[in-house]
N, C-alpha and C positions, 0 to 999 in steps of 0.2 A: 741180563745183568743190570742192576740198578745203576744209575748215573749219579755221581756226587761231584760237587764243585769245590774248589778251593775256598776255605773259610766256612764251610758247612760244619755245624756242630752235630755230631752223630752219637748214637749209642753203639758200642762195640762189645761183642761177646769175647772177652779175653779168656783163652783156655789156661787152666792150671798146668803146671809142668807135667803132670801125669796124663794130661789130655782127657781125663774122665769127666771133669766138671768145668764149668765156665762161670765167669763173673761179669756182669754187665756194667760197663763204665763209660762215661762220656769221653769224647776226643774231638779234635779239630782236624778236618781234612786239609792236608798240605799239598796234595797232588791228585788229579783225577785218576781213576783206574787206568792202568796201561792197556793198550789194545790187545797185546798178545797174551799176557798172563792175568790181567785183572787185579794186579797188586796195587795197593794204595799206601802212600805215606800219611801217617797220622801223628798228631801231637797229643799225648795223654793229658788228662785233667784229673784233679783230685779235690775232695772236700776237706782234706787235711791241710789246714791253713797255717799251722804252726811249723816253724823251722824250714821255711822255704829257702831254697838255695839261690845263688846268684843267677839272675835271668828268669827265675820263676816269679809269677805275680798273681795276685788275686784279680779275678775277672770282674770288672765293674758291671753292674746291671745284669747279674746272672739270670734273672727271671726273663728278661727280654730275649735271651738266647735259648730258652726252653729248659733251663736247669731249675731244679727244685730247691737247691741249697747253695749257699755261698761256695764258690768253686775257684780253684787256682789252676793256672796253666803250668804244666810241668815243662822241663826242658828235655831235649833229646827226642828226635822223631823216630818212629818205628815203622817198618814196612810190614804190612799184613795182607792177607788175601782179602779181597773185597767182600767175600761171602761172610766174613766175620762182622761186617757192618750191618746192624739190624735195622736202623731207620734214622732218618734225618729229623732233628728236633728243633733246629734253628740255624742261624747264620750270623757270623761276626760282622760288625760294621768295619768300614775301612780303617778308622782310627785304631781300633783294637787289633785288627790284623797287622797294622804297622808295628804295634807293640810286640806282637808275636814274632814278626820278622826280626826285630831288633834283639829279642831274646834268643832266637835261634843263632844269630851271628856271634853270640857270646860263646 
């Protein structure tokens, strides 16, 4: 099982509700995989920058985190099986991760 660290930027294969197809999207690792089940908490990201809600914010310097387009951090963490994480593409710096933590507290 691959190992991921807190603040890693990863690509996740999000399954559609019918579980027949998947869409690859970026996310931030909020917890390392659990030892027993391998689940991991992630924070979704989006390229839709209009109409961001309270606590959501545009990620400064998206290119340095391995992202191709301007990206916003969504609010609300999600628990997924770590097998849905396809690969690590970058890692957030401490200052940006602090902003993520403040956003989660909202």
